[in-house]
N, C-alpha and C positions, 0 to 999 in steps of 0.2 A: 319408094314409099308411096302408098295410095292415100289420097285425101278425098273426102266427100264434103262438098260445100253446098249448103242449102240457102235458099232465099225465098222471099215471097210471103212470109207470115205477117201478122199484124192484128189490128183490131177491126172487127166488122160487126154490124148489127145482125141479129137473127134474120134469116132469110136471104142474106147476102152471099157473095161468092169470094173466094180467094183461090189463087193458083200458086202452088209451091213448086220449086225447081230444085234439082240436086244434080250437080255436075261432079263427075269423078275425074281426078287428075293424078298424074304420076306414072309409075311403071305399070301401064295397063296394056295387056294384049287382048284380053276378051273378058267380058262380064256376062255371067249367066243371068240369074234372077236378080232383080232389084225390088226393093219394097219400101213402104212407109209404115212406120210404127208411130204410136202416140202414147204419151204418158199424161193422163188426166189427173187433176188433183184428187188425192185420196184413193187412186186406183193403181193397179199394176200396168206396166207397159203392155200395149196390145197391138197386134198386127192390124193395120187398117186396110192395106191393099198390097198386092204383089203382082209383078209382071215378069214373065219368063223372057229369055232372049228372043223367042219366037213370037212373043206378043200375047201369050195366054195370060189371062188376068184372074185374080181371085180377090174377093172383097169380104170384109167383115159384114155381118148381117146388118149392123147398125148404120152402115153407109151405102149399102146397095141402092142404086138408083139415084144417088145424090153425088157421089164421088166417082171420078174417072182417072185411072192411072194410065200413063202412056210413056213412051220412051223414044229417044232419038239415039240409036245405036252408034251412028257415025260420030256423035258428039259426046257419047258416054253420059247422057243426061236422062233423068227420069223426072216426070211431072206428076203432080196431083192436082187435078181440077176439083175444087170443092164448091158445090152449089147447095142452095137451100140449107145453109148452115144453121145449126141449132146450138143452144148454150152448152149442151152436153158434148159438143165437138171441141170445146175449149181444152187446150193442153199444149204440151211441147211435142212437136212432130219431128221425128228422126228419119233420116234416110239410111237405108241399110243395103249392103251388098256383100255377099260372101265371095271371096276370091282367093285362089291359091291356098285353100285350106284354112283361111283366116276370115274373121268377121270384121267388116269395116262399117263404122257408124259415122254419121255426121254429128255435128255438135248440138243440133237441135234448133228448132225454130218455133217461137211461141205464136200460137194462134188463140186469140181471145174473141169469143162471140158473146156480145152483149144482148140481153133479152129486153 
């Protein structure tokens, strides 16, 4: 069984930074793409950033230039460095990884940005 465990959320003032981490554990042989989604109050869950196994990245327009996704393949871990945070970045951030034909999600990590 595969588990995704997130850490690093919390409360930060607008303009500040936070770093999220997500580690995959369990019966893992290889992980292709990994991603971060967020669910903001009153909105649908949206893709924030995605990174392929080779390091190719994609970002939502709203976070380009402020967020950076990276990964450590040896440790099956993905990171999300969030800088210049805005109040609209507030939400629950979920780690996501498709593996073996199934979708795996972390439990979510709350990020609150105060203005």
